[in-house]
C-alpha positions, 0 to 999 in steps of 0.5 A: 500500500502506498500513502501520499501526503500533500506538503503543508508549506508550499512557500518553504518548498519554493524557497528550497527549489530556488536554493537548490538551483542557485547553489549548484554543484555535485557530481558533474564532469565539465568538458576539459579544453583541449588546448591545455591537455598537452601543455609542457609541465615546465610552462605550468605553475604549482597550483595555489590554494586559499580558503577564504570566507565567502558571502553568497547571495541567493536568487529571488530573495531566498536568503544568504549563506556565509562560510569558508570555501577552499579555492585552488587555481593553477595558472599556465604559462608562467611567462606571457607577453603583454596582452597574452593569454593565461590558462587557469584550472579552477577547483572549488571546495564545498559551498557554504550553502546546501540544497533541500531538494534533489535535482537532475541534469541542471545546466550550470556555468561557473566563473571566478573573478581574480584581482590583479596586483603588482605588474597590473591592476583590475579584475579578470574572469575565468569562465568555465564551459557549460555542463549539466550536473545533479544537485544532491539534497541536504549535502554540501554543494561542490562544483566539479573542476573547470578551466578557462582563459583570460588575457593579461592587460596590454600594459602589464609588466613584471610579476602579476599576482592574482587573488580570488575575489568572487565566484558566480554560479549560473543555473538554467531552469524553466527557461530562466537563468538564476545567478548566485554570486559569492564574494570573498569577505575575508581570509583570501590571498594570492593563488599564484602569479604570472610574469609579463615580459617582452613586446606585446602586439598592438593593443586593440581599442573599443568604442561604445556609446557614451549616453545611457543605453536601454536593455534589449536594444542593439548597442553599436561597438567599434574600434581598431587594432583587432585580429583581422577575420577574428570572431569577436564575442561581447561580454558585460562586466561590472565596473572595474572588469569583474563578473564578465558575462556573455549571457548579458548580450542576447546576440551580436553581429560583430565582425573584424575586417581585413584592416583590423577594424571592429564593426557591428552591434551587440544586443543587450538582454532584457531589463530583468537580466540587466539592471540599471547601472554602470558597466564595462563592455568587453570584446574578445576576438580570441587573441585580443580584448578591450573594454569600454564603459557603458551605462544601462538605464531603463525608463524611470517610473513617472515619465510614462506618457500615453496618447490617442489617435483621436479624442472623440467618436461614436460607438464602434470607433477604432482608435490607436492608443500609443505610449512611450517611456515604458520599460521594454518588454512589459505587458501594457493593459489598456481599458476604457473607463466610465465617468466614475472611473470604473473599468469597462471589461469588454474594452480591455486589450493587451500589448507588449512594449517594444525594446525602446519603451514604446507601444501602440495598440488598436482600441475599440469604443465598445460602449457609449459609457466610455469617458476615458482610456487608461493604460498601466504597466503590469498592473502597477498602480504607479504606472497608471495613465489616463486620457479623456475620450468623448463618445459622440451621437447622431442627430434626430429627436425623441427617444432617450437613454438610461445607464445602470452601472454594474461593478465587481472586484477581482483579486488574485488567488493562489496556486494550490492543489487537491487530490481525490484520495490518499491511498493507492493499493497495488493488491496482493502479489504471490511470489513465484506465481506470475511476473510479480508486476502489479498495476494501479493508478495515482489518485487524480490531482487537481492543480488550480492556478488563480494567481493571474500571472505568467510564471508557470508551475511544476508538480513533482513527486518523490517516493520512499522505499517500501517497508514491512513491520518485520524489516522487509524492504522493496526499493522505491525504484520498483515503482514506475509511472506514466504521467498524464495531464490536461487543462479543463475547459476555460483554462489558459495554457497547455500543461506538459506531462512528465516522462515515464520514469522510475520513482525514488528520492529524486523529484520526478515530473508529473505535470508542469506549465511553462511560462508563455510569453505570448499571453499576459497570464496562464491559469485555471484548473488542470488535472494530473494523474499517472498509471503506476506499475510495481514490480515486486522482486522475487526475493522479497520477504512476505508481509504487508508493505507501505511507502510514502509518495510526496507531491510538491507543487511549485 
């Protein structure tokens, strides 16, 4: 017999879910760059190790973690020319944070910032290749070793010492990138040095706009002294050069011509990934790199404006509502208001703002009660803007009209689930008679999403092993399921059933709803269940067995 229970605190589970993403690490194997595999030992330095205290900030407001973390870095070669390339092998000890939920195959990108001193100043970033890893539950998080390259400054000279100042772990889940920065707050020091000597190549130059630029827009870049025919890659770095991240640009068309001149643009990621602030944009063509300051600034609240293509017209008029100075890529809600300021629901239309913060949408005058048109950004009251509109009528005598105002209030609900029962019975297995395979079905689970948002959700399950009163056991993996799920009539969005799988301590997907950028929200009622099979091993001790299946809705 399998019993199932519903978690009592979904908020805590959600917090654990984000924590497990942000503190990624475990038993993955990162790809090793081929360029260092055969490097001569004489060109390498002994690996340097420090164990500083680090302070980690978890994503989505899920808290902080502080503690010691061992860091080992091996640098090669020992001597480079100005502007030359240095290869670094990075090995990190267990993180001070742990995860309360096990996850499988999480795409992860690690990086390490090193501060230079002596013959050069500033910060360089060692960025490893993306890999997938399994995140354990309740155990110290440990990334596998990784490798990456960086270039010393073209004006460097003499011994350059390098010390870790910051790690950044990026994990990709449900189409989003979660970032966990960990800053060195004490006990650090140098992990090695390289000597810069000789004559370097002509340094490259980089030009970028001096005026602020908006997220999700193309940024023109230029410069000279680059490698002809090179493959320039842009990254966005913190002021001072650390934390360089190519994911902060969603794309680019940069090229280097035969004269070594850089041409093209790089498109910044949306505002959610690139907050307002001062940055450095860095371009690396494989052998040369250069940086330039860049200021990113989205529209400040309070500067938004809307206008109508006409200020009056009869019922049925189609007019254009235009806006400017809005945040890019945000849902704009446009609705007609009556003389009392109450929204007329049948008139509502929705549109996304463009990368430049503008929008335009057609609006139909559906009622002679419309006295104004209102627009807001993402239901934020601080962004409400209203413009008056006059409904006109034709001539003639006689007749009359009267209005009655109907009103209601709609508030956001919650994400919740219910189930038809809490017992699943596989019946009785007679050892030695038949295949030992028993079949049953999960009690139907109903997910209700009444939040009115487009954030999606995930319904997963874990299963304990079966036990009997006299110590007999059946492993959890003896149970397999084939999930199904469907939306009820009137619901918005299409759920995705999990794959057939064996159950166990790692979360298996029963049903999920992915965020849908084509509409302002998903929601409604959704049914999920699964066909279950239990294969009882022939060596099982006779007895009555029970196990617990736990469903988690995030």
